[in-house]
N, C-alpha and C positions, 0 to 999 in steps of 0.2 A: 616611230616619230620622237624627236628631240625636245629639250626645254627650248623655249622661245627667248629671244633677246627681251630686254629690259628697258622701260621707260618710266621718267620721271616727268610730272607735270607739277610745276609750281605756279600758284595763282597770287597775283596781287593786284591791291588797287592803289593807285599812286597817280599824282597830279602833276610830279615834277619828272617831265620823260626824260630830259637830259641827264639828271642825276641817276634816274635808275638805268637807264641804258649803260650808263658808265659803270655803276657797280655790277649790274649784269654782265657787262664784258670781263670784268676783272675775274668773277665767279667763273664764267663760261672758260677763261683762258687757263684757269688754275686746273679746272676738271679735265681740259682738253690734253693736258700732260699726263694724266693717270692712264694705266692699263685697262683696257677694256671700254674705254671710250669710244663712240662710234660718231656722233653728231650732236649738235646743238642749235636751238633756235630760240630767239625773244620775239614775242609778238605782242600786237596791241589789237583790240577789239574795235572795228571800225564803228559798231552800234553803240559801245560805251568805251570812249577813249581813255578812261584812267583805270580800266582793266586790261592788266597785262600779265604775261604768261612766259614761263620759260619751260622748254622741253628738252631732256637729255634722252640720247639712247645710249645702252651699254650692251656689251655681248652678253651680260648675264648679271643676277642681282648681286653676287659676290663682289664684280668689280665696281658696282655702284655703291655698295657699303663701304668697299674699303678706300675708295675714291674719298667720300665725305668723312671718312674717319681719320684721314691724313692730318698731319699737324699743319700742313699749308692748307689745307680745307678749313680747318678749325678757325683761321686766322682771317682767310678772304671770303669764303663761300657762307659759312654760317653767320655771320654779321648781314649778309644780304639776304638770307633768309629768315632773319628776324621778322620782318615785314610780310612775310608769306601767310596767306590764309592758313588757319589750323585746321585742316582736314586730309584726308588721306591724298599721298602725293605721289606714290611710288606704285608701278604697275607691270606686272609680267603680261607678255603678249600671249594670248591663247590663239587666237586665229589671225591670219594676216593675208591678203590678197593683192595682187599685182594684174597687170594685164594678162600675164601667161599663167599665172598659178593661184591655186587658194591652198594654203598650209594651215595644218591643226599642229599645235604645239602640246607637250605635257605639262602640265603644272607643278611647280615645286611644293605645293602644298598637301599633295597626295602621296 
């Protein structure tokens, strides 16, 4: 059993979708250049159009933390995150499933 990938989930309430998407794109483009980045998505709830989220996936927690601590991220990502909900936003994958397999991962906390 290996350690699983790492995911962040940033939740926002925002009514200015065009501005938020522009800021999200800048933040994602910054993170996209960092080692360990896998993918990112910006999404909106169809039930609550002002509820927006960004998810990012990383090969491991260290890559995520190093990416956010870079000077470039402090200038472009952190200002975007200032409006994020103040709640846990970083998660390690413990169990994942696809059409072909179910996989368990070790936790970094043990």
